[in-house]
C-alpha positions in Angstrom: -5.7 -24.8 -2.2 -6.5 -22.6 -5.2 -3.9 -20.3 -7.1 -3.7 -17.1 -5.3 -2.9 -13.6 -7.3 -0.6 -10.5 -7.1 -2.2 -7.6 -8.8 0.4 -4.6 -9.9 -0.7 -1.6 -10.8 1.6 1.0 -12.4 2.3 4.0 -14.4 4.9 4.4 -16.6 7.5 2.3 -15.0 9.3 -0.1 -17.2 11.9 -2.2 -14.8 10.9 -3.4 -11.5 7.0 -4.3 -12.2 7.6 -7.0 -15.0 10.7 -8.6 -13.3 8.9 -8.7 -10.1 5.7 -10.5 -11.8 9.1 -12.9 -13.5 9.9 -13.4 -9.7 7.3 -14.5 -8.3 5.8 -16.8 -11.3 9.2 -19.0 -11.7 8.9 -19.5 -7.9 6.3 -22.0 -8.8 4.6 -21.1 -5.0 1.1 -21.6 -5.7 1.2 -17.7 -6.6 0.9 -15.9 -10.2 1.6 -12.1 -9.9 -0.5 -9.8 -13.1 -0.7 -6.6 -13.9 -4.2 -5.7 -12.8 -7.0 -4.4 -16.0 -9.3 -2.5 -15.2 -12.6 -0.8 -17.1 -14.5 0.7 -13.8 -15.8 -0.9 -10.7 -19.1 -1.9 -8.7 -20.0 -0.3 -5.5 -18.9 -2.8 -2.5 -17.2 -5.3 -6.0 -15.2 -8.2 -4.6 -11.2 -8.6 -6.0 -10.2 -11.7 -6.9 -6.7 -10.7 -6.0 -5.3 -11.3 -3.2 -3.2 -8.9 -3.2 -2.2 -5.6 -5.3 0.9 -3.7 -5.0 -0.3 0.3 -6.3 2.6 2.1 -7.1 0.6 5.1 -9.1 -2.4 5.9 -7.4 -1.2 9.2 -5.6 -1.6 10.1 -9.8 -4.4 8.3 -11.1 -7.8 9.0 -8.4 -9.7 6.7 -9.8 -7.6 4.1 -9.2 -7.2 5.2 -5.3 -11.3 4.7 -5.1 -11.3 0.9 -6.4 -8.5 0.4 -4.1 -10.4 1.3 -1.2 -13.5 -0.7 -1.9 -11.4 -4.1 -2.7 -9.4 -3.6 0.9 -13.5 -3.7 2.4 -13.3 -7.7 0.5 -10.1 -8.6 2.3 -7.7 -7.7 -0.2 -4.3 -6.2 1.2 -3.2 -3.3 -0.5 0.6 -2.2 -0.5 0.4 0.4 0.8 -3.0 1.3 2.3 -5.1 3.5 0.7 -6.5 5.2 3.2 -3.9 5.8 5.2 -1.7 7.2 2.3 -5.2 9.2 1.9 -4.9 10.8 5.0 -1.0 10.8 5.4 1.7 14.2 5.3 5.0 15.1 6.0 4.3 17.9 8.7 2.5 15.3 10.5 5.3 12.8 9.4 7.2 14.9 11.1 5.4 15.3 14.2 5.3 11.9 14.9 8.8 11.6 15.0 9.2 13.8 17.2 7.3 12.0 19.2 8.7 8.7 18.3 12.1 10.4 20.2 13.7 10.2 16.3 15.6 13.3 15.4 14.5 16.0 12.7 14.9 18.7 11.1 12.3 21.5 13.2 9.5 22.0 11.0 6.9 25.2 10.8 3.8 24.4 8.6 2.6 27.4 6.7 -0.3 28.5 5.4 -0.5 28.7 1.3 0.1 31.8 -1.0 -2.7 31.1 -2.9 -6.0 29.5 -2.7 -8.1 28.1 -4.9 -11.6 30.2 -6.8 -14.1 31.1 -3.9 -12.1 31.1 -1.3 -12.0 34.6 0.0 -11.4 37.2 2.6 -13.7 36.2 5.0 -12.5 32.6 4.4 -9.6 32.9 6.0 -10.1 34.3 9.3 -8.3 32.4 10.9 -4.9 33.3 9.5 -2.8 36.0 11.5 -1.7 38.3 8.3 1.7 38.8 7.7 2.9 35.8 8.0 5.0 35.9 11.1 8.4 35.1 8.8 11.0 36.5 11.6 9.8 33.7 14.2 9.4 31.1 11.3 13.0 31.2 10.4 14.5 32.0 13.4 12.5 28.3 14.9 13.8 26.5 12.5 17.6 27.8 13.0 18.1 30.9 10.6 19.1 30.8 7.0 19.8 28.6 4.6 16.8 26.9 5.1 14.1 24.5 3.4 10.9 25.4 2.1 9.2 22.1 0.8 5.0 20.5 0.2 3.8 18.9 2.9 2.2 16.8 0.1 4.0 15.2 -2.9 7.6 14.1 -3.7 10.3 13.9 -6.6 12.1 16.6 -5.0 9.1 19.0 -7.4 8.8 22.5 -5.2 11.8 22.3 -2.8 14.0 25.1 -2.3 16.8 26.2 -0.6 16.7 29.9 0.5 19.4 32.0 1.9 17.8 35.2 3.1 14.3 36.4 3.2 14.2 37.7 -0.1 15.0 33.7 -1.8 12.3 32.6 0.8 9.6 35.2 -0.6 10.4 34.7 -4.4 10.3 30.5 -3.7 7.1 31.2 -1.4 5.5 33.3 -4.3 5.8 30.5 -6.8 4.1 27.8 -4.6 0.3 28.3 -5.4 -1.8 26.5 -3.8 0.7 23.8 -1.7 0.8 23.9 1.9 3.9 24.2 2.1 7.0 24.0 5.5 10.0 25.8 6.1 12.6 22.9 7.9 15.9 23.7 9.5 18.6 23.1 7.6 21.1 19.8 7.9 24.6 20.6 6.9 24.8 16.9 6.8 27.7 15.2 6.4 27.1 11.6 5.1 23.4 11.1 3.7 21.2 7.5 3.5 18.3 6.5 1.8 16.4 2.9 3.3 14.3 1.2 0.9 11.9 -0.5 3.9 9.8 -3.2 3.2 7.0 -5.4 5.2 8.1 -3.3 8.1 11.1 -5.8 8.6 13.2 -5.5 5.8 15.9 -2.4 6.1 18.7 -1.9 3.0 20.3 1.1 3.9 21.9 2.5 1.2 24.4 5.4 0.9 22.5 8.4 -0.9 23.8 12.5 -2.9 20.5 13.9 -3.5 23.0 17.1 -5.6 24.4 14.0 -8.1 22.8 14.2 -11.6 19.5 12.0 -11.8 19.6 8.9 -11.8 23.1 8.4 -10.3 22.4 9.0 -7.2 22.7 5.7 -5.4 26.1 3.9 -4.3 27.2 0.7 -3.0 29.3 1.3 -0.1 29.0 -1.1 2.6 31.2 0.7 5.3 29.9 3.9 4.7 28.6 3.8 7.8 30.0 3.3 11.0 27.7 0.1 13.4 26.6 2.7 15.8 25.2 5.4 12.6 23.9 2.0 11.3 22.2 0.3 14.0 20.9 4.0 14.9 19.2 4.6 10.7 17.8 0.7 10.4 16.1 1.3 13.8 14.7 4.9 13.2 13.7 3.7 9.6 11.7 0.5 12.0 10.0 3.2 13.9 8.8 5.6 11.4 7.8 2.8 8.7 5.6 1.0 12.0 4.1 4.7 13.1 3.0 4.8 9.3 2.0 1.6 8.1 3.8 1.5 5.3 4.9 -1.4 3.9 6.5 -0.6 0.9 8.7 2.8 1.6 12.2 4.9 1.4 13.4 7.0 4.6 16.1 9.5 4.0 18.3 10.5 6.6 21.1 13.0 6.5 23.5 12.2 9.6 25.5 15.2 11.2 28.1 14.2 13.8 26.7 10.8 13.9 23.2 11.6 14.4 20.8 10.5 12.1 17.8 13.0 11.3 14.5 12.0 9.6 14.3 14.2 6.7 11.8 12.5 4.1 10.0 9.4 4.9 6.5 9.6 3.1 7.1 7.8 -0.4 4.6 4.4 -0.7 5.1 4.4 -4.6 9.9 4.6 -3.9 11.6 4.9 -7.3 12.5 1.1 -7.9 13.9 1.6 -11.5 17.3 -0.3 -12.2 19.1 2.7 -13.5 19.0 4.3 -10.1 19.0 2.0 -7.4 21.6 0.1 -9.5 21.4 -3.5 -10.6 23.1 -5.0 -6.8 19.9 -2.7 -5.4 17.3 -3.7 -7.6 17.4 -7.5 -7.3 17.5 -7.1 -3.9 14.1 -5.1 -4.3 12.1 -7.2 -6.7 13.4 -10.4 -4.5 12.5 -9.0 -1.4 9.0 -7.9 -2.5 8.3 -11.3 -3.8 9.1 -12.8 -0.4 7.1 -10.5 0.9 4.1 -10.1 -0.9 4.1 -14.2 -1.6 3.7 -14.5 2.1 0.7 -12.7 1.9 -1.2 -13.9 -1.1 -0.9 -17.7 0.8 -2.0 -16.7 4.1 -5.6 -15.7 2.1 -7.9 -12.3 1.9 -9.3 -11.4 5.8 -11.9 -9.1 5.2 -12.1 -5.8 8.4 -13.1 -7.1 11.3 -15.4 -4.4 11.9 -16.6 -1.9 8.5 -15.1 1.5 10.7 -12.4 3.7 9.7 -9.7 3.4 12.5 -10.4 -0.7 11.2 -9.1 0.2 7.7 -6.8 2.3 8.1 -4.9 0.1 10.4 -5.0 -3.0 8.4 -1.4 -3.5 8.3 0.1 -7.2 9.5 1.9 -6.7 12.8 5.4 -7.0 11.9 7.3 -9.5 13.3 9.3 -8.8 16.6 12.7 -8.7 15.2 13.5 -6.5 12.4 15.9 -8.3 9.2 18.7 -5.9 8.7 19.4 -7.0 5.4 22.3 -4.8 4.9 24.0 -2.9 8.1 25.5 -0.1 6.0 27.9 -0.3 8.9 31.8 1.3 8.1 33.5 -1.2 9.4 37.7 -1.8 8.8 39.2 -4.5 7.4 40.6 -6.9 9.6 43.8 -8.3 9.0 44.6 -11.8 7.9 44.0 -15.0 10.6 47.6 -17.1 9.9 47.0 -18.6 6.4 43.0 -17.9 6.0 41.3 -15.1 4.0 39.8 -11.0 4.9 36.3 -12.6 6.6 35.6 -8.9 6.6 35.4 -8.2 2.8 32.1 -10.3 2.8 29.0 -7.5 2.9 27.9 -7.6 6.6 30.8 -9.4 8.2 32.4 -6.6 10.4 35.7 -7.6 12.8 33.5 -8.7 15.8 31.5 -11.3 13.6 35.1 -12.2 12.0 36.5 -12.7 15.3 33.6 -15.2 16.3 34.1 -17.0 13.2 37.9 -17.6 13.7 37.6 -18.4 17.1 35.1 -21.0 15.9 37.7 -22.7 13.1 36.3 -20.7 10.1 38.6 -18.6 8.8 38.1 -18.6 5.1 35.9 -18.1 1.9 36.1 -21.6 1.2 35.4 -22.9 4.9 32.0 -20.6 5.2 30.7 -21.9 1.9 31.2 -25.3 3.3 29.8 -24.6 6.7 26.7 -23.7 4.9 23.8 -20.7 6.4 22.8 -22.9 10.1 26.4 -23.3 10.6 27.7 -19.7 10.3 25.1 -18.4 12.5 25.9 -21.5 15.5 29.3 -19.8 15.2 28.2 -16.0 15.4 25.9 -16.8 18.6 23.2 -14.2 19.7 22.8 -10.9 17.8 21.4 -7.7 18.0 19.9 -8.0 14.4 19.1 -11.2 11.9 22.3 -11.9 10.2 21.9 -12.8 6.5 24.1 -15.7 7.0 22.4 -17.7 3.5 24.0 -14.1 1.6 26.9 -14.8 3.0 27.5 -17.5 2.5 26.4 -17.2 -1.0 29.1 -14.7 -1.4 31.4 -16.6 0.4 31.5 -19.6 -2.7 31.7 -17.0 -5.0 34.6 -15.5 -3.6 36.6 -18.5 -3.0 35.8 -19.5 -6.6 37.5 -16.6 -7.9 40.9 -17.0 -5.8 
């Protein structure tokens, strides 16, 4: 079999792309990764890449044109350029409602201004003035959030406390289609990195902290129930939208996770913001996922129709992989002369009891048992466990004891 190829299209980010390329190439798995180089594209041109990871086409229109074209020849593009071109945040809010996922009440608003050539007669379908009082009442009053229906990076996002602030902010938005949204006075806030519609890393996130220090490692931040709801919601959203690389944010209030922001097809993967711990996970998980896709080879659409192209993502496996069920699990007391197994990321009191019942009560015993025996000891679970990571961490902890 000839060597498969993964291409990467990037902007100014410097840390994740070279780390990902190095990770893929060092594995010698029959797949090589490299930066894509372009100087123009012929119509119906095929690509020699099996997979292309797109990190920047939302800002470089030519790249999006290229990616749509090579998708016709069977190159798997992450993320799907057809859906990415069609998506918007207000549609996403409606999708959440249909999926039964809690979402702040949201209203799409007519733009404040229009491009040259749009005159009064062009706007005959719009009500004037905008029924501001009706919209504010719908979203639950003030404070409220005003933000764009497209875009990201916290640009043009306003928290408004009264009508005067709302109108002042709205007057600054130009031709943007804006949304007025219910403000959730959250008690906890998390950002989930979702890869391949299967792998979820849930991270404590503080959007109010100074950039880039907004990610915090706290493996016991959420309760077990909260963690399960967040993982389930993140997967439902990504599978509905068809994204293979995305971040999903939830604001939790009274134990209910509200989906806040989840159309981020070129998510922040920078090591300075993710921190090395989560950065390493993203590099390795993306390498695992894309190598698997590349080895399957290219597959042309069964039909050259929009419905086939926009739905081009491969079906995810039936069972999700909760890489880090960010559940707040209380520390269990050490059993006899054993170790506190709940110190290992992903092991809570319930799993600790199962391991102890199977005669595994210390870090060294987990390390010696290996992943298969650990899985046997744990038995049936709602989501797959990361036994390999447990064994690796146990080996590290036993070596330091």
